[in-house]
mmCIF file as Biopython writes it, N, C-alpha, C and O atoms, coordinates in Angstrom:
data_model
#
loop_
_atom_site.group_PDB
_atom_site.id
_atom_site.type_symbol
_atom_site.label_atom_id
_atom_site.label_alt_id
_atom_site.label_comp_id
_atom_site.label_asym_id
_atom_site.label_entity_id
_atom_site.label_seq_id
_atom_site.pdbx_PDB_ins_code
_atom_site.Cartn_x
_atom_site.Cartn_y
_atom_site.Cartn_z
_atom_site.occupancy
_atom_site.B_iso_or_equiv
_atom_site.auth_seq_id
_atom_site.auth_asym_id
_atom_site.pdbx_PDB_model_num
ATOM 1   N N  . MET A ? 1  ? -2.393  -22.592 17.608 1.0 0.0 1  A 1 
ATOM 2   C CA . MET A ? 1  ? -2.671  -21.166 17.772 1.0 0.0 1  A 1 
ATOM 3   C C  . MET A ? 1  ? -1.326  -20.491 18.223 1.0 0.0 1  A 1 
ATOM 4   O O  . MET A ? 1  ? -0.575  -20.999 19.056 1.0 0.0 1  A 1 
ATOM 5   N N  . GLN A ? 2  ? -1.118  -19.399 17.646 1.0 0.0 2  A 1 
ATOM 6   C CA . GLN A ? 2  ? 0.120   -18.612 17.955 1.0 0.0 2  A 1 
ATOM 7   C C  . GLN A ? 2  ? -0.355  -17.116 18.180 1.0 0.0 2  A 1 
ATOM 8   O O  . GLN A ? 2  ? -1.299  -16.609 17.574 1.0 0.0 2  A 1 
ATOM 9   N N  . THR A ? 3  ? 0.398   -16.497 19.103 1.0 0.0 3  A 1 
ATOM 10  C CA . THR A ? 3  ? 0.146   -15.073 19.468 1.0 0.0 3  A 1 
ATOM 11  C C  . THR A ? 3  ? 1.215   -14.263 18.821 1.0 0.0 3  A 1 
ATOM 12  O O  . THR A ? 3  ? 2.401   -14.569 18.944 1.0 0.0 3  A 1 
ATOM 13  N N  . PHE A ? 4  ? 0.796   -13.195 18.108 1.0 0.0 4  A 1 
ATOM 14  C CA . PHE A ? 4  ? 1.717   -12.285 17.458 1.0 0.0 4  A 1 
ATOM 15  C C  . PHE A ? 4  ? 1.483   -10.884 17.848 1.0 0.0 4  A 1 
ATOM 16  O O  . PHE A ? 4  ? 0.322   -10.509 18.016 1.0 0.0 4  A 1 
ATOM 17  N N  . THR A ? 5  ? 2.536   -10.020 18.018 1.0 0.0 5  A 1 
ATOM 18  C CA . THR A ? 5  ? 2.416   -8.671  18.222 1.0 0.0 5  A 1 
ATOM 19  C C  . THR A ? 5  ? 3.011   -7.975  16.975 1.0 0.0 5  A 1 
ATOM 20  O O  . THR A ? 5  ? 4.169   -8.211  16.630 1.0 0.0 5  A 1 
ATOM 21  N N  . MET A ? 6  ? 2.249   -7.154  16.332 1.0 0.0 6  A 1 
ATOM 22  C CA . MET A ? 6  ? 2.686   -6.532  15.214 1.0 0.0 6  A 1 
ATOM 23  C C  . MET A ? 6  ? 2.611   -4.983  15.261 1.0 0.0 6  A 1 
ATOM 24  O O  . MET A ? 6  ? 1.661   -4.491  15.871 1.0 0.0 6  A 1 
ATOM 25  N N  . ARG A ? 7  ? 3.479   -4.208  14.704 1.0 0.0 7  A 1 
ATOM 26  C CA . ARG A ? 7  ? 3.468   -2.834  14.641 1.0 0.0 7  A 1 
ATOM 27  C C  . ARG A ? 7  ? 3.109   -2.367  13.171 1.0 0.0 7  A 1 
ATOM 28  O O  . ARG A ? 7  ? 3.784   -2.766  12.223 1.0 0.0 7  A 1 
ATOM 29  N N  . SER A ? 8  ? 2.119   -1.584  13.014 1.0 0.0 8  A 1 
ATOM 30  C CA . SER A ? 8  ? 1.660   -1.131  11.651 1.0 0.0 8  A 1 
ATOM 31  C C  . SER A ? 8  ? 2.862   -0.393  11.072 1.0 0.0 8  A 1 
ATOM 32  O O  . SER A ? 8  ? 3.519   0.401   11.746 1.0 0.0 8  A 1 
ATOM 33  N N  . ILE A ? 9  ? 3.128   -0.683  9.793  1.0 0.0 9  A 1 
ATOM 34  C CA . ILE A ? 9  ? 4.205   -0.047  9.080  1.0 0.0 9  A 1 
ATOM 35  C C  . ILE A ? 9  ? 3.939   1.356   8.687  1.0 0.0 9  A 1 
ATOM 36  O O  . ILE A ? 9  ? 4.854   2.095   8.323  1.0 0.0 9  A 1 
ATOM 37  N N  . LEU A ? 10 ? 2.618   1.760   8.758  1.0 0.0 10 A 1 
ATOM 38  C CA . LEU A ? 10 ? 2.253   3.116   8.460  1.0 0.0 10 A 1 
ATOM 39  C C  . LEU A ? 10 ? 1.978   3.942   9.734  1.0 0.0 10 A 1 
ATOM 40  O O  . LEU A ? 10 ? 2.534   5.028   9.896  1.0 0.0 10 A 1 
ATOM 41  N N  . SER A ? 11 ? 1.142   3.438   10.617 1.0 0.0 11 A 1 
ATOM 42  C CA . SER A ? 11 ? 0.745   4.258   11.740 1.0 0.0 11 A 1 
ATOM 43  C C  . SER A ? 11 ? 1.644   4.080   12.967 1.0 0.0 11 A 1 
ATOM 44  O O  . SER A ? 11 ? 1.723   4.961   13.823 1.0 0.0 11 A 1 
ATOM 45  N N  . GLY A ? 12 ? 2.308   2.950   13.038 1.0 0.0 12 A 1 
ATOM 46  C CA . GLY A ? 12 ? 3.214   2.628   14.150 1.0 0.0 12 A 1 
ATOM 47  C C  . GLY A ? 12 ? 2.416   2.074   15.366 1.0 0.0 12 A 1 
ATOM 48  O O  . GLY A ? 12 ? 3.018   1.804   16.405 1.0 0.0 12 A 1 
ATOM 49  N N  . ILE A ? 13 ? 1.126   1.905   15.261 1.0 0.0 13 A 1 
ATOM 50  C CA . ILE A ? 13 ? 0.253   1.358   16.275 1.0 0.0 13 A 1 
ATOM 51  C C  . ILE A ? 13 ? 0.518   -0.138  16.424 1.0 0.0 13 A 1 
ATOM 52  O O  . ILE A ? 13 ? 0.474   -0.870  15.435 1.0 0.0 13 A 1 
ATOM 53  N N  . GLU A ? 14 ? 0.804   -0.625  17.703 1.0 0.0 14 A 1 
ATOM 54  C CA . GLU A ? 14 ? 1.081   -1.949  17.918 1.0 0.0 14 A 1 
ATOM 55  C C  . GLU A ? 14 ? -0.137  -2.676  18.422 1.0 0.0 14 A 1 
ATOM 56  O O  . GLU A ? 14 ? -0.877  -2.157  19.258 1.0 0.0 14 A 1 
ATOM 57  N N  . THR A ? 15 ? -0.350  -3.882  17.918 1.0 0.0 15 A 1 
ATOM 58  C CA . THR A ? 15 ? -1.552  -4.756  18.260 1.0 0.0 15 A 1 
ATOM 59  C C  . THR A ? 15 ? -1.104  -6.191  18.378 1.0 0.0 15 A 1 
ATOM 60  O O  . THR A ? 15 ? -0.139  -6.645  17.762 1.0 0.0 15 A 1 
ATOM 61  N N  . THR A ? 16 ? -1.865  -6.876  19.208 1.0 0.0 16 A 1 
ATOM 62  C CA . THR A ? 16 ? -1.575  -8.351  19.387 1.0 0.0 16 A 1 
ATOM 63  C C  . THR A ? 16 ? -2.826  -9.125  19.012 1.0 0.0 16 A 1 
ATOM 64  O O  . THR A ? 16 ? -3.943  -8.729  19.344 1.0 0.0 16 A 1 
ATOM 65  N N  . LYS A ? 17 ? -2.625  -10.221 18.323 1.0 0.0 17 A 1 
ATOM 66  C CA . LYS A ? 17 ? -3.674  -11.152 17.993 1.0 0.0 17 A 1 
ATOM 67  C C  . LYS A ? 17 ? -3.160  -12.553 18.151 1.0 0.0 17 A 1 
ATOM 68  O O  . LYS A ? 17 ? -1.976  -12.869 18.035 1.0 0.0 17 A 1 
ATOM 69  N N  . THR A ? 18 ? -4.204  -13.407 18.441 1.0 0.0 18 A 1 
ATOM 70  C CA . THR A ? 18 ? -3.909  -14.920 18.468 1.0 0.0 18 A 1 
ATOM 71  C C  . THR A ? 18 ? -4.618  -15.427 17.235 1.0 0.0 18 A 1 
ATOM 72  O O  . THR A ? 18 ? -5.819  -15.239 17.039 1.0 0.0 18 A 1 
ATOM 73  N N  . LEU A ? 19 ? -3.816  -16.081 16.412 1.0 0.0 19 A 1 
ATOM 74  C CA . LEU A ? 19 ? -4.244  -16.598 15.153 1.0 0.0 19 A 1 
ATOM 75  C C  . LEU A ? 19 ? -4.095  -18.124 15.088 1.0 0.0 19 A 1 
ATOM 76  O O  . LEU A ? 19 ? -3.246  -18.690 15.777 1.0 0.0 19 A 1 
ATOM 77  N N  . ASP A ? 20 ? -4.877  -18.763 14.302 1.0 0.0 20 A 1 
ATOM 78  C CA . ASP A ? 20 ? -4.848  -20.163 14.138 1.0 0.0 20 A 1 
ATOM 79  C C  . ASP A ? 20 ? -3.769  -20.559 13.090 1.0 0.0 20 A 1 
ATOM 80  O O  . ASP A ? 20 ? -4.028  -20.877 11.930 1.0 0.0 20 A 1 
ATOM 81  N N  . VAL A ? 21 ? -2.534  -20.503 13.637 1.0 0.0 21 A 1 
ATOM 82  C CA . VAL A ? 21 ? -1.359  -20.688 12.737 1.0 0.0 21 A 1 
ATOM 83  C C  . VAL A ? 21 ? -0.455  -21.670 13.531 1.0 0.0 21 A 1 
ATOM 84  O O  . VAL A ? 21 ? -0.360  -21.549 14.752 1.0 0.0 21 A 1 
ATOM 85  N N  . THR A ? 22 ? 0.190   -22.612 12.876 1.0 0.0 22 A 1 
ATOM 86  C CA . THR A ? 22 ? 1.156   -23.517 13.538 1.0 0.0 22 A 1 
ATOM 87  C C  . THR A ? 22 ? 2.521   -22.859 13.320 1.0 0.0 22 A 1 
ATOM 88  O O  . THR A ? 22 ? 2.724   -21.985 12.477 1.0 0.0 22 A 1 
ATOM 89  N N  . LYS A ? 23 ? 3.432   -23.355 14.153 1.0 0.0 23 A 1 
ATOM 90  C CA . LYS A ? 23 ? 4.811   -22.889 13.977 1.0 0.0 23 A 1 
ATOM 91  C C  . LYS A ? 23 ? 5.330   -23.274 12.699 1.0 0.0 23 A 1 
ATOM 92  O O  . LYS A ? 23 ? 6.075   -22.491 12.109 1.0 0.0 23 A 1 
ATOM 93  N N  . GLN A ? 24 ? 5.015   -24.444 12.170 1.0 0.0 24 A 1 
ATOM 94  C CA . GLN A ? 24 ? 5.511   -24.850 10.847 1.0 0.0 24 A 1 
ATOM 95  C C  . GLN A ? 24 ? 4.889   -24.019 9.770  1.0 0.0 24 A 1 
ATOM 96  O O  . GLN A ? 24 ? 5.617   -23.709 8.828  1.0 0.0 24 A 1 
ATOM 97  N N  . GLN A ? 25 ? 3.662   -23.620 9.774  1.0 0.0 25 A 1 
ATOM 98  C CA . GLN A ? 25 ? 3.122   -22.658 8.808  1.0 0.0 25 A 1 
ATOM 99  C C  . GLN A ? 25 ? 3.815   -21.345 8.814  1.0 0.0 25 A 1 
ATOM 100 O O  . GLN A ? 25 ? 4.160   -20.841 7.746  1.0 0.0 25 A 1 
ATOM 101 N N  . TYR A ? 26 ? 4.051   -20.733 10.004 1.0 0.0 26 A 1 
ATOM 102 C CA . TYR A ? 26 ? 4.785   -19.507 10.166 1.0 0.0 26 A 1 
ATOM 103 C C  . TYR A ? 26 ? 6.157   -19.630 9.572  1.0 0.0 26 A 1 
ATOM 104 O O  . TYR A ? 26 ? 6.548   -18.758 8.797  1.0 0.0 26 A 1 
ATOM 105 N N  . ASN A ? 27 ? 6.931   -20.678 9.891  1.0 0.0 27 A 1 
ATOM 106 C CA . ASN A ? 27 ? 8.207   -20.929 9.387  1.0 0.0 27 A 1 
ATOM 107 C C  . ASN A ? 27 ? 8.238   -21.056 7.882  1.0 0.0 27 A 1 
ATOM 108 O O  . ASN A ? 27 ? 9.087   -20.492 7.192  1.0 0.0 27 A 1 
ATOM 109 N N  . ASP A ? 28 ? 7.264   -21.828 7.400  1.0 0.0 28 A 1 
ATOM 110 C CA . ASP A ? 28 ? 7.166   -21.982 5.885  1.0 0.0 28 A 1 
ATOM 111 C C  . ASP A ? 28 ? 7.126   -20.656 5.244  1.0 0.0 28 A 1 
ATOM 112 O O  . ASP A ? 28 ? 7.863   -20.412 4.289  1.0 0.0 28 A 1 
ATOM 113 N N  . TRP A ? 29 ? 6.263   -19.743 5.743  1.0 0.0 29 A 1 
ATOM 114 C CA . TRP A ? 29 ? 6.062   -18.470 5.128  1.0 0.0 29 A 1 
ATOM 115 C C  . TRP A ? 29 ? 7.275   -17.522 5.451  1.0 0.0 29 A 1 
ATOM 116 O O  . TRP A ? 29 ? 7.831   -16.943 4.519  1.0 0.0 29 A 1 
ATOM 117 N N  . LYS A ? 30 ? 7.674   -17.359 6.668  1.0 0.0 30 A 1 
ATOM 118 C CA . LYS A ? 30 ? 8.641   -16.319 7.056  1.0 0.0 30 A 1 
ATOM 119 C C  . LYS A ? 30 ? 10.048  -16.731 6.645  1.0 0.0 30 A 1 
ATOM 120 O O  . LYS A ? 30 ? 10.851  -15.868 6.291  1.0 0.0 30 A 1 
ATOM 121 N N  . HIS A ? 31 ? 10.386  -18.071 6.682  1.0 0.0 31 A 1 
ATOM 122 C CA . HIS A ? 31 ? 11.748  -18.408 6.477  1.0 0.0 31 A 1 
ATOM 123 C C  . HIS A ? 31 ? 11.993  -19.319 5.303  1.0 0.0 31 A 1 
ATOM 124 O O  . HIS A ? 31 ? 13.126  -19.443 4.838  1.0 0.0 31 A 1 
ATOM 125 N N  . ASN A ? 32 ? 10.892  -19.996 4.786  1.0 0.0 32 A 1 
ATOM 126 C CA . ASN A ? 32 ? 11.113  -20.965 3.696  1.0 0.0 32 A 1 
ATOM 127 C C  . ASN A ? 32 ? 10.568  -20.474 2.316  1.0 0.0 32 A 1 
ATOM 128 O O  . ASN A ? 32 ? 10.583  -21.242 1.354  1.0 0.0 32 A 1 
ATOM 129 N N  . GLY A ? 33 ? 10.090  -19.210 2.214  1.0 0.0 33 A 1 
ATOM 130 C CA . GLY A ? 33 ? 9.669   -18.636 0.998  1.0 0.0 33 A 1 
ATOM 131 C C  . GLY A ? 33 ? 8.312   -19.006 0.449  1.0 0.0 33 A 1 
ATOM 132 O O  . GLY A ? 33 ? 8.006   -18.725 -0.710 1.0 0.0 33 A 1 
ATOM 133 N N  . VAL A ? 34 ? 7.452   -19.670 1.321  1.0 0.0 34 A 1 
ATOM 134 C CA . VAL A ? 34 ? 6.149   -20.077 0.837  1.0 0.0 34 A 1 
ATOM 135 C C  . VAL A ? 34 ? 5.247   -18.864 0.912  1.0 0.0 34 A 1 
ATOM 136 O O  . VAL A ? 34 ? 5.237   -18.168 1.927  1.0 0.0 34 A 1 
ATOM 137 N N  . LEU A ? 35 ? 4.488   -18.595 -0.141 1.0 0.0 35 A 1 
ATOM 138 C CA . LEU A ? 35 ? 3.515   -17.557 -0.090 1.0 0.0 35 A 1 
ATOM 139 C C  . LEU A ? 35 ? 2.541   -17.635 1.120  1.0 0.0 35 A 1 
ATOM 140 O O  . LEU A ? 35 ? 2.073   -18.723 1.455  1.0 0.0 35 A 1 
ATOM 141 N N  . ILE A ? 36 ? 2.251   -16.545 1.743  1.0 0.0 36 A 1 
ATOM 142 C CA . ILE A ? 36 ? 1.477   -16.567 2.981  1.0 0.0 36 A 1 
ATOM 143 C C  . ILE A ? 36 ? 0.088   -17.165 2.707  1.0 0.0 36 A 1 
ATOM 144 O O  . ILE A ? 36 ? -0.489  -17.778 3.605  1.0 0.0 36 A 1 
ATOM 145 N N  . GLN A ? 37 ? -0.441  -17.016 1.551  1.0 0.0 37 A 1 
ATOM 146 C CA . GLN A ? 37 ? -1.766  -17.536 1.292  1.0 0.0 37 A 1 
ATOM 147 C C  . GLN A ? 37 ? -1.768  -18.996 1.084  1.0 0.0 37 A 1 
ATOM 148 O O  . GLN A ? 37 ? -2.784  -19.668 1.265  1.0 0.0 37 A 1 
ATOM 149 N N  . LYS A ? 38 ? -0.570  -19.524 0.682  1.0 0.0 38 A 1 
ATOM 150 C CA . LYS A ? 38 ? -0.370  -20.941 0.571  1.0 0.0 38 A 1 
ATOM 151 C C  . LYS A ? 38 ? -0.013  -21.657 1.922  1.0 0.0 38 A 1 
ATOM 152 O O  . LYS A ? 38 ? -0.431  -22.779 2.207  1.0 0.0 38 A 1 
ATOM 153 N N  . ALA A ? 39 ? 0.773   -20.923 2.698  1.0 0.0 39 A 1 
ATOM 154 C CA . ALA A ? 39 ? 1.190   -21.433 4.017  1.0 0.0 39 A 1 
ATOM 155 C C  . ALA A ? 39 ? 0.033   -21.338 5.018  1.0 0.0 39 A 1 
ATOM 156 O O  . ALA A ? 39 ? -0.094  -22.210 5.877  1.0 0.0 39 A 1 
ATOM 157 N N  . MET A ? 40 ? -0.782  -20.346 4.936  1.0 0.0 40 A 1 
ATOM 158 C CA . MET A ? 40 ? -1.863  -20.163 5.927  1.0 0.0 40 A 1 
ATOM 159 C C  . MET A ? 40 ? -3.267  -19.921 5.281  1.0 0.0 40 A 1 
ATOM 160 O O  . MET A ? 40 ? -3.890  -18.889 5.533  1.0 0.0 40 A 1 
ATOM 161 N N  . PRO A ? 41 ? -3.745  -20.860 4.465  1.0 0.0 41 A 1 
ATOM 162 C CA . PRO A ? 41 ? -5.003  -20.719 3.799  1.0 0.0 41 A 1 
ATOM 163 C C  . PRO A ? 41 ? -6.215  -20.494 4.579  1.0 0.0 41 A 1 
ATOM 164 O O  . PRO A ? 41 ? -7.228  -19.984 4.100  1.0 0.0 41 A 1 
ATOM 165 N N  . GLN A ? 42 ? -6.080  -20.933 5.946  1.0 0.0 42 A 1 
ATOM 166 C CA . GLN A ? 42 ? -7.279  -20.810 6.886  1.0 0.0 42 A 1 
ATOM 167 C C  . GLN A ? 42 ? -7.436  -19.404 7.389  1.0 0.0 42 A 1 
ATOM 168 O O  . GLN A ? 42 ? -8.483  -19.091 7.956  1.0 0.0 42 A 1 
ATOM 169 N N  . LEU A ? 43 ? -6.421  -18.493 7.213  1.0 0.0 43 A 1 
ATOM 170 C CA . LEU A ? 43 ? -6.568  -17.168 7.673  1.0 0.0 43 A 1 
ATOM 171 C C  . LEU A ? 43 ? -7.297  -16.322 6.598  1.0 0.0 43 A 1 
ATOM 172 O O  . LEU A ? 43 ? -7.228  -16.577 5.396  1.0 0.0 43 A 1 
ATOM 173 N N  . SER A ? 44 ? -7.980  -15.324 7.116  1.0 0.0 44 A 1 
ATOM 174 C CA . SER A ? 44 ? -8.635  -14.368 6.199  1.0 0.0 44 A 1 
ATOM 175 C C  . SER A ? 44 ? -7.619  -13.535 5.550  1.0 0.0 44 A 1 
ATOM 176 O O  . SER A ? 44 ? -6.484  -13.509 6.027  1.0 0.0 44 A 1 
ATOM 177 N N  . ALA A ? 45 ? -7.920  -12.847 4.501  1.0 0.0 45 A 1 
ATOM 178 C CA . ALA A ? 45 ? -7.048  -11.916 3.764  1.0 0.0 45 A 1 
ATOM 179 C C  . ALA A ? 45 ? -6.669  -10.772 4.741  1.0 0.0 45 A 1 
ATOM 180 O O  . ALA A ? 45 ? -5.524  -10.321 4.756  1.0 0.0 45 A 1 
ATOM 181 N N  . ASP A ? 46 ? -7.592  -10.337 5.508  1.0 0.0 46 A 1 
ATOM 182 C CA . ASP A ? 46 ? -7.298  -9.244  6.565  1.0 0.0 46 A 1 
ATOM 183 C C  . ASP A ? 46 ? -6.311  -9.732  7.577  1.0 0.0 46 A 1 
ATOM 184 O O  . ASP A ? 46 ? -5.401  -8.974  7.912  1.0 0.0 46 A 1 
ATOM 185 N N  . ASP A ? 47 ? -6.409  -10.960 8.109  1.0 0.0 47 A 1 
ATOM 186 C CA . ASP A ? 47 ? -5.421  -11.517 9.065  1.0 0.0 47 A 1 
ATOM 187 C C  . ASP A ? 47 ? -4.059  -11.672 8.381  1.0 0.0 47 A 1 
ATOM 188 O O  . ASP A ? 47 ? -3.037  -11.348 8.986  1.0 0.0 47 A 1 
ATOM 189 N N  . ARG A ? 48 ? -4.020  -12.151 7.158  1.0 0.0 48 A 1 
ATOM 190 C CA . ARG A ? 48 ? -2.725  -12.311 6.509  1.0 0.0 48 A 1 
ATOM 191 C C  . ARG A ? 48 ? -2.110  -10.937 6.327  1.0 0.0 48 A 1 
ATOM 192 O O  . ARG A ? 48 ? -0.922  -10.776 6.607  1.0 0.0 48 A 1 
ATOM 193 N N  . GLU A ? 49 ? -2.873  -9.911  5.861  1.0 0.0 49 A 1 
ATOM 194 C CA . GLU A ? 49 ? -2.318  -8.573  5.721  1.0 0.0 49 A 1 
ATOM 195 C C  . GLU A ? 49 ? -1.808  -8.051  7.042  1.0 0.0 49 A 1 
ATOM 196 O O  . GLU A ? 49 ? -0.734  -7.449  7.048  1.0 0.0 49 A 1 
ATOM 197 N N  . TRP A ? 50 ? -2.454  -8.222  8.114  1.0 0.0 50 A 1 
ATOM 198 C CA . TRP A ? 50 ? -2.104  -7.843  9.436  1.0 0.0 50 A 1 
ATOM 199 C C  . TRP A ? 50 ? -0.779  -8.495  9.826  1.0 0.0 50 A 1 
ATOM 200 O O  . TRP A ? 50 ? 0.135   -7.860  10.352 1.0 0.0 50 A 1 
ATOM 201 N N  . LEU A ? 51 ? -0.725  -9.796  9.538  1.0 0.0 51 A 1 
ATOM 202 C CA . LEU A ? 51 ? 0.555   -10.475 9.893  1.0 0.0 51 A 1 
ATOM 203 C C  . LEU A ? 51 ? 1.699   -10.007 9.046  1.0 0.0 51 A 1 
ATOM 204 O O  . LEU A ? 51 ? 2.815   -10.051 9.564  1.0 0.0 51 A 1 
ATOM 205 N N  . MET A ? 52 ? 1.583   -9.558  7.801  1.0 0.0 52 A 1 
ATOM 206 C CA . MET A ? 52 ? 2.610   -9.108  6.974  1.0 0.0 52 A 1 
ATOM 207 C C  . MET A ? 52 ? 2.985   -7.608  7.295  1.0 0.0 52 A 1 
ATOM 208 O O  . MET A ? 52 ? 4.162   -7.251  7.238  1.0 0.0 52 A 1 
ATOM 209 N N  . THR A ? 53 ? 2.012   -6.770  7.618  1.0 0.0 53 A 1 
ATOM 210 C CA . THR A ? 53 ? 2.242   -5.384  7.677  1.0 0.0 53 A 1 
ATOM 211 C C  . THR A ? 53 ? 1.872   -4.753  9.032  1.0 0.0 53 A 1 
ATOM 212 O O  . THR A ? 53 ? 2.319   -3.651  9.348  1.0 0.0 53 A 1 
ATOM 213 N N  . GLY A ? 54 ? 1.092   -5.427  9.790  1.0 0.0 54 A 1 
ATOM 214 C CA . GLY A ? 54 ? 0.650   -4.843  10.993 1.0 0.0 54 A 1 
ATOM 215 C C  . GLY A ? 54 ? -0.573  -3.930  10.863 1.0 0.0 54 A 1 
ATOM 216 O O  . GLY A ? 54 ? -1.053  -3.340  11.831 1.0 0.0 54 A 1 
ATOM 217 N N  . MET A ? 55 ? -1.043  -3.845  9.638  1.0 0.0 55 A 1 
ATOM 218 C CA . MET A ? 55 ? -2.126  -2.925  9.297  1.0 0.0 55 A 1 
ATOM 219 C C  . MET A ? 55 ? -3.524  -3.727  9.451  1.0 0.0 55 A 1 
ATOM 220 O O  . MET A ? 55 ? -3.665  -4.854  8.977  1.0 0.0 55 A 1 
ATOM 221 N N  . HIS A ? 56 ? -4.462  -3.099  10.098 1.0 0.0 56 A 1 
ATOM 222 C CA . HIS A ? 56 ? -5.787  -3.597  10.164 1.0 0.0 56 A 1 
ATOM 223 C C  . HIS A ? 56 ? -6.602  -3.167  8.948  1.0 0.0 56 A 1 
ATOM 224 O O  . HIS A ? 56 ? -6.258  -2.204  8.263  1.0 0.0 56 A 1 
ATOM 225 N N  . ALA A ? 57 ? -7.693  -3.899  8.690  1.0 0.0 57 A 1 
ATOM 226 C CA . ALA A ? 57 ? -8.500  -3.604  7.494  1.0 0.0 57 A 1 
ATOM 227 C C  . ALA A ? 57 ? -9.033  -2.148  7.446  1.0 0.0 57 A 1 
ATOM 228 O O  . ALA A ? 57 ? -9.136  -1.571  6.363  1.0 0.0 57 A 1 
ATOM 229 N N  . VAL A ? 58 ? -9.359  -1.579  8.565  1.0 0.0 58 A 1 
ATOM 230 C CA . VAL A ? 58 ? -9.813  -0.210  8.564  1.0 0.0 58 A 1 
ATOM 231 C C  . VAL A ? 58 ? -8.683  0.764   8.161  1.0 0.0 58 A 1 
ATOM 232 O O  . VAL A ? 58 ? -8.898  1.680   7.368  1.0 0.0 58 A 1 
ATOM 233 N N  . GLU A ? 59 ? -7.499  0.551   8.713  1.0 0.0 59 A 1 
ATOM 234 C CA . GLU A ? 59 ? -6.346  1.310   8.357  1.0 0.0 59 A 1 
ATOM 235 C C  . GLU A ? 59 ? -6.121  1.215   6.841  1.0 0.0 59 A 1 
ATOM 236 O O  . GLU A ? 59 ? -6.022  2.247   6.178  1.0 0.0 59 A 1 
ATOM 237 N N  . TRP A ? 60 ? -6.036  -0.028  6.265  1.0 0.0 60 A 1 
ATOM 238 C CA . TRP A ? 60 ? -5.896  -0.253  4.908  1.0 0.0 60 A 1 
ATOM 239 C C  . TRP A ? 60 ? -6.911  0.552   4.069  1.0 0.0 60 A 1 
ATOM 240 O O  . TRP A ? 60 ? -6.551  1.231   3.107  1.0 0.0 60 A 1 
ATOM 241 N N  . ASP A ? 61 ? -8.204  0.449   4.474  1.0 0.0 61 A 1 
ATOM 242 C CA . ASP A ? 61 ? -9.262  1.089   3.779  1.0 0.0 61 A 1 
ATOM 243 C C  . ASP A ? 61 ? -9.058  2.644   3.777  1.0 0.0 61 A 1 
ATOM 244 O O  . ASP A ? 61 ? -9.188  3.296   2.740  1.0 0.0 61 A 1 
ATOM 245 N N  . ASN A ? 62 ? -8.732  3.213   4.990  1.0 0.0 62 A 1 
ATOM 246 C CA . ASN A ? 62 ? -8.529  4.599   5.102  1.0 0.0 62 A 1 
ATOM 247 C C  . ASN A ? 62 ? -7.446  5.150   4.266  1.0 0.0 62 A 1 
ATOM 248 O O  . ASN A ? 62 ? -7.543  6.259   3.740  1.0 0.0 62 A 1 
ATOM 249 N N  . ILE A ? 63 ? -6.364  4.349   4.132  1.0 0.0 63 A 1 
ATOM 250 C CA . ILE A ? 63 ? -5.185  4.826   3.298  1.0 0.0 63 A 1 
ATOM 251 C C  . ILE A ? 63 ? -5.340  4.595   1.832  1.0 0.0 63 A 1 
ATOM 252 O O  . ILE A ? 63 ? -5.026  5.461   1.015  1.0 0.0 63 A 1 
ATOM 253 N N  . PHE A ? 64 ? -5.821  3.437   1.496  1.0 0.0 64 A 1 
ATOM 254 C CA . PHE A ? 64 ? -5.873  3.070   0.070  1.0 0.0 64 A 1 
ATOM 255 C C  . PHE A ? 64 ? -7.265  3.137   -0.512 1.0 0.0 64 A 1 
ATOM 256 O O  . PHE A ? 64 ? -7.437  2.919   -1.711 1.0 0.0 64 A 1 
ATOM 257 N N  . GLY A ? 65 ? -8.183  3.408   0.235  1.0 0.0 65 A 1 
ATOM 258 C CA . GLY A ? 65 ? -9.638  3.719   -0.259 1.0 0.0 65 A 1 
ATOM 259 C C  . GLY A ? 65 ? -10.346 2.505   -0.757 1.0 0.0 65 A 1 
ATOM 260 O O  . GLY A ? 65 ? -11.135 2.584   -1.699 1.0 0.0 65 A 1 
ATOM 261 N N  . GLY A ? 66 ? -10.078 1.356   -0.133 1.0 0.0 66 A 1 
ATOM 262 C CA . GLY A ? 66 ? -10.794 0.186   -0.570 1.0 0.0 66 A 1 
ATOM 263 C C  . GLY A ? 66 ? -10.431 -1.079  0.102  1.0 0.0 66 A 1 
ATOM 264 O O  . GLY A ? 66 ? -9.409  -1.105  0.789  1.0 0.0 66 A 1 
ATOM 265 N N  . LYS A ? 67 ? -11.147 -2.099  -0.026 1.0 0.0 67 A 1 
ATOM 266 C CA . LYS A ? 67 ? -10.874 -3.448  0.622  1.0 0.0 67 A 1 
ATOM 267 C C  . LYS A ? 67 ? -9.627  -4.029  -0.086 1.0 0.0 67 A 1 
ATOM 268 O O  . LYS A ? 67 ? -9.482  -4.035  -1.308 1.0 0.0 67 A 1 
ATOM 269 N N  . ASN A ? 68 ? -8.771  -4.501  0.783  1.0 0.0 68 A 1 
ATOM 270 C CA . ASN A ? 68 ? -7.601  -5.165  0.289  1.0 0.0 68 A 1 
ATOM 271 C C  . ASN A ? 68 ? -7.930  -6.606  -0.171 1.0 0.0 68 A 1 
ATOM 272 O O  . ASN A ? 68 ? -8.249  -7.403  0.711  1.0 0.0 68 A 1 
ATOM 273 N N  . GLU A ? 69 ? -7.889  -7.017  -1.421 1.0 0.0 69 A 1 
ATOM 274 C CA . GLU A ? 69 ? -8.228  -8.239  -1.935 1.0 0.0 69 A 1 
ATOM 275 C C  . GLU A ? 69 ? -6.962  -9.011  -2.472 1.0 0.0 69 A 1 
ATOM 276 O O  . GLU A ? 69 ? -7.086  -10.111 -3.010 1.0 0.0 69 A 1 
ATOM 277 N N  . SER A ? 70 ? -5.809  -8.432  -2.317 1.0 0.0 70 A 1 
ATOM 278 C CA . SER A ? 70 ? -4.575  -8.934  -3.002 1.0 0.0 70 A 1 
ATOM 279 C C  . SER A ? 70 ? -3.910  -10.076 -2.288 1.0 0.0 70 A 1 
ATOM 280 O O  . SER A ? 70 ? -3.067  -10.727 -2.906 1.0 0.0 70 A 1 
ATOM 281 N N  . VAL A ? 71 ? -4.216  -10.393 -1.011 1.0 0.0 71 A 1 
ATOM 282 C CA . VAL A ? 71 ? -3.548  -11.370 -0.312 1.0 0.0 71 A 1 
ATOM 283 C C  . VAL A ? 71 ? -4.430  -12.597 0.021  1.0 0.0 71 A 1 
ATOM 284 O O  . VAL A ? 71 ? -3.957  -13.547 0.644  1.0 0.0 71 A 1 
#
């Protein structure tokens, strides 16, 4: 379990979450070029999006008009 604080790239709102991610998984994604869905398959698409952009699902839906299924 790791705790992350992210700031939304669009709203600037800062939130903190504790996610079921190991340091190795984080490093594989952030520093070693592994796709986030490969490095952290146990996370939901919403949690992966939040980790990449700081955006919550509601913020994504409000801006883009639908559920983010791409990650």
